[in-house]
C-alpha positions as YAML, in Angstrom:
chain: A
units: angstrom
residues:
- id: 1
  name: MET
  ca: [0.27, -0.30, 0.54]
- id: 2
  name: ALA
  ca: [1.13, 3.36, -0.81]
- id: 3
  name: ASN
  ca: [2.01, 5.93, 1.33]
- id: 4
  name: ARG
  ca: [-0.82, 8.58, 1.01]
- id: 5
  name: PRO
  ca: [-0.18, 12.17, 1.96]
- id: 6
  name: SER
  ca: [-2.21, 13.40, 4.88]
- id: 7
  name: PRO
  ca: [-5.08, 16.01, 3.55]
- id: 8
  name: PRO
  ca: [-4.67, 19.49, 4.32]
- id: 9
  name: HIS
  ca: [-6.03, 20.65, 7.58]
- id: 10
  name: PRO
  ca: [-9.51, 22.51, 6.62]
- id: 11
  name: SER
  ca: [-8.42, 25.97, 7.71]
- id: 12
  name: THR
  ca: [-5.77, 25.51, 4.87]
- id: 13
  name: ARG
  ca: [-8.02, 25.39, 2.23]
- id: 14
  name: ARG
  ca: [-8.44, 28.50, -0.13]
- id: 15
  name: SER
  ca: [-11.93, 27.94, -1.38]
- id: 16
  name: ALA
  ca: [-15.02, 26.64, 0.45]
- id: 17
  name: PRO
  ca: [-16.29, 23.59, -0.18]
- id: 18
  name: PRO
  ca: [-18.59, 22.78, -3.17]
- id: 19
  name: PRO
  ca: [-22.55, 23.82, -2.51]
- id: 20
  name: SER
  ca: [-24.73, 20.99, -0.96]
- id: 21
  name: HIS
  ca: [-27.54, 21.21, -2.32]
- id: 22
  name: LEU
  ca: [-29.29, 20.08, 1.17]
- id: 23
  name: THR
  ca: [-31.70, 22.70, 1.49]
- id: 24
  name: TRP
  ca: [-33.49, 21.46, -2.02]
- id: 25
  name: ALA
  ca: [-32.53, 17.66, -1.05]
- id: 26
  name: VAL
  ca: [-35.24, 18.79, 2.13]
- id: 27
  name: LEU
  ca: [-37.49, 20.22, 0.04]
- id: 28
  name: THR
  ca: [-37.69, 17.49, -2.77]
- id: 29
  name: THR
  ca: [-37.87, 14.44, -0.06]
- id: 30
  name: VAL
  ca: [-41.34, 16.02, 1.31]
- id: 31
  name: CYS
  ca: [-42.15, 16.40, -2.56]
- id: 32
  name: PHE
  ca: [-41.01, 12.50, -3.72]
- id: 33
  name: LEU
  ca: [-39.76, 10.21, -1.63]
- id: 34
  name: PRO
  ca: [-37.51, 8.14, -3.10]
- id: 35
  name: LEU
  ca: [-35.23, 10.26, -4.84]
- id: 36
  name: GLY
  ca: [-35.47, 13.21, -2.14]
- id: 37
  name: VAL
  ca: [-33.82, 10.57, -0.19]
- id: 38
  name: LEU
  ca: [-30.96, 9.42, -2.17]
- id: 39
  name: ALA
  ca: [-30.48, 13.60, -2.64]
- id: 40
  name: LEU
  ca: [-30.19, 14.44, 1.35]
- id: 41
  name: ARG
  ca: [-27.96, 11.17, 1.42]
- id: 42
  name: HIS
  ca: [-25.70, 12.65, -1.12]
- id: 43
  name: ALA
  ca: [-26.05, 16.63, 0.50]
- id: 44
  name: THR
  ca: [-25.05, 15.00, 3.72]
- id: 45
  name: GLN
  ca: [-21.79, 14.13, 2.55]
- id: 46
  name: VAL
  ca: [-20.34, 17.23, 0.75]
- id: 47
  name: GLU
  ca: [-18.88, 19.08, 3.52]
- id: 48
  name: ARG
  ca: [-17.37, 15.68, 5.16]
- id: 49
  name: LEU
  ca: [-16.04, 14.30, 2.35]
- id: 50
  name: TRP
  ca: [-14.56, 17.84, 1.18]
- id: 51
  name: TYR
  ca: [-12.84, 18.07, 4.85]
- id: 52
  name: ALA
  ca: [-11.32, 14.52, 4.52]
- id: 53
  name: GLY
  ca: [-9.03, 16.20, 1.65]
- id: 54
  name: ARG
  ca: [-11.35, 14.05, -0.62]
- id: 55
  name: ASP
  ca: [-12.13, 17.08, -3.12]
- id: 56
  name: ASP
  ca: [-13.71, 14.88, -6.11]
- id: 57
  name: ASP
  ca: [-15.81, 12.80, -4.14]
- id: 58
  name: ALA
  ca: [-16.83, 15.75, -2.25]
- id: 59
  name: ARG
  ca: [-17.70, 17.31, -5.80]
- id: 60
  name: ARG
  ca: [-19.43, 14.40, -7.51]
- id: 61
  name: SER
  ca: [-21.76, 14.26, -4.26]
- id: 62
  name: SER
  ca: [-22.58, 17.47, -4.85]
- id: 63
  name: ARG
  ca: [-23.56, 17.17, -8.65]
- id: 64
  name: SER
  ca: [-25.16, 14.07, -7.48]
- id: 65
  name: ALA
  ca: [-27.22, 15.64, -4.39]
- id: 66
  name: ARG
  ca: [-28.38, 18.28, -7.11]
- id: 67
  name: ASP
  ca: [-29.38, 15.68, -10.02]
- id: 68
  name: LEU
  ca: [-31.25, 13.83, -7.49]
- id: 69
  name: ALA
  ca: [-33.34, 16.83, -6.33]
- id: 70
  name: LEU
  ca: [-33.95, 17.70, -9.72]
- id: 71
  name: ALA
  ca: [-35.23, 14.62, -10.85]
- id: 72
  name: ALA
  ca: [-37.78, 14.57, -7.64]
- id: 73
  name: VAL
  ca: [-39.10, 17.66, -8.72]
- id: 74
  name: VAL
  ca: [-40.23, 16.48, -12.01]
- id: 75
  name: GLY
  ca: [-41.04, 12.99, -10.95]
- id: 76
  name: ALA
  ca: [-43.10, 14.63, -8.27]
- id: 77
  name: VAL
  ca: [-44.77, 16.98, -11.53]
- id: 78
  name: LEU
  ca: [-44.86, 13.52, -13.66]
- id: 79
  name: VAL
  ca: [-46.95, 12.09, -10.86]
- id: 80
  name: VAL
  ca: [-49.24, 15.11, -10.29]
- id: 81
  name: LEU
  ca: [-49.99, 15.47, -14.25]
- id: 82
  name: VAL
  ca: [-51.10, 11.64, -14.70]
- id: 83
  name: THR
  ca: [-52.84, 11.79, -11.49]
- id: 84
  name: VAL
  ca: [-54.96, 14.83, -12.79]
- id: 85
  name: SER
  ca: [-55.31, 13.12, -16.68]
- id: 86
  name: VAL
  ca: [-56.36, 9.87, -14.85]
- id: 87
  name: THR
  ca: [-58.70, 11.33, -12.55]
- id: 88
  name: ALA
  ca: [-60.32, 14.13, -15.59]
- id: 89
  name: ALA
  ca: [-60.54, 11.15, -18.02]
- id: 90
  name: GLY
  ca: [-62.65, 9.16, -15.60]
- id: 91
  name: THR
  ca: [-60.64, 6.62, -13.69]
- id: 92
  name: PRO
  ca: [-60.57, 3.68, -16.38]
- id: 93
  name: PHE
  ca: [-59.02, 0.89, -13.34]
- id: 94
  name: ALA
  ca: [-61.99, 1.24, -11.47]
...
């Protein structure tokens, strides 16, 4: 196993961690639970990964949180549209 250099101390970093998108993850958990929970999981990992020196993983987790939150919003909109269209058409499943 190769010797890995220790990550720099958080106070010596020159830039801030990537956005965690935690607010969006929480809100989309209310909108569309399955994808919202995944977004929430990724959002909570961003700062921990950043301060552990895993910058690329933190950026990847940030992007995943953003993408999953967006997908949750799209999923919620689709569920609402399908529900409204089936209701308006007179439930054929009954």
